[in-house]
N, C-alpha and C positions, 0 to 999 in steps of 0.2 A: 443668520446664515453661517454655515460651517466653513466656507471658503474652500471646500473640496473641489478638485477638478478630476475629470475622468480621463484616463490615458489607455491606449493600446500599446503594449510593450512587446517588441520582438526585434531580432537583429541588433543593429547598432543602438537602438533606443533601449532595449533591454540591457545591453552591456553598460550603457551610461547610468542606468538606474540600479544596477546590481548592488553597489555599496548601500544605497538606501533600502533596498530589499533585504539585505543582510541585517541592517539595523532594525527594520520592522520585525523580522523574525524573532529577535530577542525580546520584543515587546508584545508578542502575539497573545491574544486572550487564551488560546489553546495551541499547543504545538500540533503541526499537521503532518510532519514526516514527508509525505510525497510532494507536498507543495512548498517545501523549503527551497531556498534560492538555488542551491547547487543542483538539486534534482529537477526542479521546474525548468531551469535554463537548459539542461541537457535534453529534456523531452521536447521543449519548444524548438530548439535548434535542429533536432534530427527528425522529429515526428510531426512538426507543423503546429498550427494553432497559435495562440498568443497569450500573453498575460494581461488580463483585464485588471487595471489598477486605479486606485484613487489616491490622490496626493494633495497636500496643502503646501504650496511652495516647493521646496526640495525634500520634503518629508513624506514618505509613503505611509498611508493609513490602512491600505488594503491591497492584497494581490491574490489573484486566482487564475490559474491556467484554464483556458477554455478553448473550445473549437466549435465550428459550425457543422452540425450534422445535417446531411442533405436528404437522407432517406430514413424512413418512408415519407417523411415530410420535414421541411426545414425547421431546425430547432437548435438553439444555442445550449450547450451543456458543458459541464466541467470535464476537464481532460482526463480520459482513462486510456491506458495502453496495456500491452502484455506485461509491462514491468510494474504495473500497479498504478494507483491513482486515488484521489480523494476529492470529494466535493467541498471539503472544509476550506474556506478562504483563510489566508493569513491576515488576521484582523487585529489592528492595534487595540489593545485592551482599553486605552484611554479615549478611543474615538469610535464607538460602536455605530455612530450615525453614518460612517463610511459605507455601511451596507446599503443604506437607502441611496447614497450617491452612486454606488456601483449599479444598482438596478435602474436608476434614472438614466445613467449613461448608456446602458445597453438598450433600454426602451423596447424590450421584447421579453417574453417568458424565458426563464433560465432554469434548466434542469440540473440540480446538484446531485451527483451520483456518489454513493458510498460515503454518506455523511454520518458521523457519529450522532446518534439520537439521544445521547445522555450528556449533560453538561451545559455550561454557560453559553457556548457558541450556538448550539441549536436553539436555545431559548432566545438569544439575542437576534438570531436570524428571523425567527417567527415575529418578534416584536417590531423589527424594522422593515418588514416586507408588507407592502400594501395588499398583495395577494400571496397566499401560502396554501399549498396542498401537499399532503403526503401521498406519493405515488405507490410506494412499496415500503414494507418494514420487515425486518428479520433480525435474527441474532447470530453471532458467530463466536467461535471459541476464542477465549482469552485467558490470560494468566495474571493473577494478582499475587505477586511473590511476598508472602508473609511467613515469618518463621524461617526455618532452614530448608534447604533442598532435600535433605535426608528425611525430614518429617513429612514434606510434601509427597515424596516418593512412597513412603511407607503408608500414608493415608490414602493415596490415590490408586495404589496397585497392590494386589494381594501378593503373598509370598511366592506363589507359583510364577506369577508374571515377572516379579523382580528377579527371581532366579533365572528365568529365561533371558532377561536382559544381560545378566552377568555371564551366563554360559555363552551367549552369542558373541559377546565382546571377547571372551577368552578363546573361542573357536577361531576368531579372525586372526589370532596370533599362533595357532597351532601349526604343526608340520613345517616348522622352519620359517613361517611368515612372521612379519613384525607389523603390528597395527598400532598407530599412534593417533591420539586425539590432539588437535592443535587449534589455536585461535589466532586471528590476525592481531598483531601487536601495533600499538601506536608508532608511527614513524616508519614502519616497514612498507615495502612496495606492495601495493594491493593488486597489481596487474596480474601476476601469476595466479592469484586466488580467483580473480574474475574469469580469466581464460580457462582455468580448470573447471570452474562451475559451468561455463558455457559448453565446453566439450562434453562434460558428464551429462548435462541435460539433453544435449543433442543426440547422445548415444542411446537414450532411452525412448519411452513411448511417445514423448512429446516430439522428438525428432522424427519418429515414424509418421506421426500425424501432421508434421510440418508446422507445429506451433512452438517449437523451441526458439528461444531468442536468437540463436546463432543462424537460424534459417532466414531471418529478415535483417538485411544490412543496417537499416535505420534503427531497429531495436538494439542490435548489437552495439552500434556506435553510441546510442543514447545511454545504454547501460554502462558501457565502459567509461564514458565521460562523467556520468552521474555518480558512479561508484568512486571514481578518483576525487571528485569534488567533495563528496560526503566524507571520504577518508581524510582529506586535507583539513577539514573542520572538526574532525573527531567524532563524526556521526555514523560511520560505517562499522558494523559488526560482522564478523565472518567466523564460522567454525567448520572444521573439516576432519575427516578421518582418513588417514593415509595408510595404505598397506603395501609394504615393500617399495616405498617411495612413490606410489601412485594413489591419487585421490579416489576414494571409493564412495564417499558421501560428503555433501557440502550443503550448508544453509547460510543465509545471510540476512541481515536486519538493518533497519534504520533506527537510530537512537537519538531522541531529542528531549532534553530536560528530564522529566520523570516518566517518559513513555518510550515504548519500543514497538516497532512493527516488524514481525517475522515474515519476510516477503516470499521467499521461494526456497525450495529444497530439491536436491537432485541426488541420485545414488546409482551405483552400479547394479543393474537389475539382474546380472548373473549371480550376484550374492544375495538375492532377495530373501532366501531362506534364513539368513543370519540377520535380517532387518537392519542393515546399516543406516537406512534413513531414520528409523526410530532412534538408533543409538546416537546419531549426530543431533537429533532433536533433543535428546536427553542432555547432551553436552551444552546446547544452547540454553536449555531451561536452567541448568545448574548455573550458567553464567548470569542469567537474569537475577537469580537469588543473590549472586555476589556483586551485582552492579549497584554501586552506592546511590541511594535515593530513588531507585526505580520503583514506581508504584503500580505500573500497568503495562502489560504486553499484549498486543493485538496479533492474532494468528494470521489475519488477512485471508483466512480460508473461506470457502463457500459454506453455506449452511448445510449441516448434515455430513460434513466431510468424514469419510469412513475411518481415517486414522486420527486426524487432529481433534475431532469432537470427543473422542474417547481418551484423549491424551491431556489436553488442557480443558478442565471442567468448568472454569468460569466463563461468563458470557458478556458480550458487549452488544448493546442495541444499535442497529444500523438502519438507515432510511435513505431512500431517494425522494427528493422533494422538488416541487415546482414553485418558483417564486417570480414575482414581477412587481414593477413600480406602479404608482397610480396612473401613469400615462397609458398603461395597457388596459383596455376596457375589460370589464368583468366578463362579457360575452366571449371575447377572444381568449381570455385566460381559461375559462371553463371549457371551451372547445379544444384548446391545446391539451389540457389535462385529460379530457375524455379520449382524445385521439391517442395520446401516449399510453394510457391504460389499455385501450383496445389493441394497439400494436403489440404491447408486451404479452398480452394473453395469447394472441395469435402466434407470436414467435415462440413462446414457451410450448404451446401445443405442437407446433411443427418440429421443434427440437426433440421433444419427448418421442414423437413418432419416428424420427430418424434414429434416435438412440435404440429404440425397441427393434427396429429392423436390423441395425448393425450389431445388436447385442452388447452395446457399450454402456458403461456407467458414467454418471455425471461426476467429474472430478476436475 
C-alpha cells in the first residue's frame, strides 16, 4: 500500500497545503507552468473549482486543478480558463502511483485537457490509469532554442522578411517618436506591466468581442494575483515595446525549470501596418535564446495559428485524454468517451457555421 490519501483543496485548506504544494512543484516529474502553485491558487480562488490532491502524511505527491463541467453532461475535467490551463498534473517524480490514487479518489471519468503528448508524464499517466482513451490530438507551434538567435532568424526568415522587421522597428521611431523594447526585471513591480497588458488587449479585437481578460472581473483578478505570485518566485517573463512612453505591444510568459509557456500577446491595432505584435514576439524569442538552460518554449497557440505557426517552426504534440480508475466500469467509461467525442464534433460544426456566417477566422 502506498499510504496515499485523496484531498480536495480550496479556500483555507489550499492555503494550509500551499507550502507542501510549492515543495511538490520542485520535485515534479515534468514542469507544468499553469498548474504551478502560484497560478493554480489564483485561478481556484477567483474562478472556482478545486485542487484534487494526493498526499502521504504532510507531503503532497500530486496536485491538479479541476472543475465539474455541467453541460452538455456532467464531467470532471482539468481546469481551463481564458488565462490558460493544462491537464498535466504536478506529479512527484518519486511517486508515480499517486496517479492511480487520484483516479480512485475521484471515482469518475476525468478529462485532461491540453496535455503534452510527448514525455514521461504522458507515458506514466497511461501506465497508471485503468481506463485510458485519447479524445483528440494535435500539434502546436513551439521553439527549441539551439545555437544563436541571429542564426535562428537567418535560417527561418529570408532577407526580405528580415529587412521588413528591421524597417518596421525603425519606422516606429521616425518623425520624432521614440520606441523602446523593454523586459520585466527581477524585483521590479510587475503591476504596471500587467495593467498595461490588460488595457492593450481590451482596446483591440478581443475587447470588441468581449473576450478580453479585463471584461471579466474574475479573470482580471486571477490574472493579477497569479502574475504577482509568479513574479515573486521568479517565473514571470514580460516583454513590451513602448512608443513615446506608451505600451504598443506586450507579451508575457511562464518560465519553469527548462521550459517556458508564451501565454498571450496584445498590440496597438492602429499600428498594425508596422507589426508591433511580431516585433515584441521577436524580442521574446531573442530572450528565450538568452535564457540559461531553456530547452523548450510552448507557444500555447491554437493549431494553424496564422502568425505563430509561421514564426515558431518547431512543434509539440498535444492531446485531450479521458482516464478513470478500476472502480469505473468499462461500459460507463466507453459511454463517457463516446458522448464527449460526439459533443465535440457537434460543437465544432456549429462553431464553423457561425464563423462562416460572421466571416470570422478562428484565432
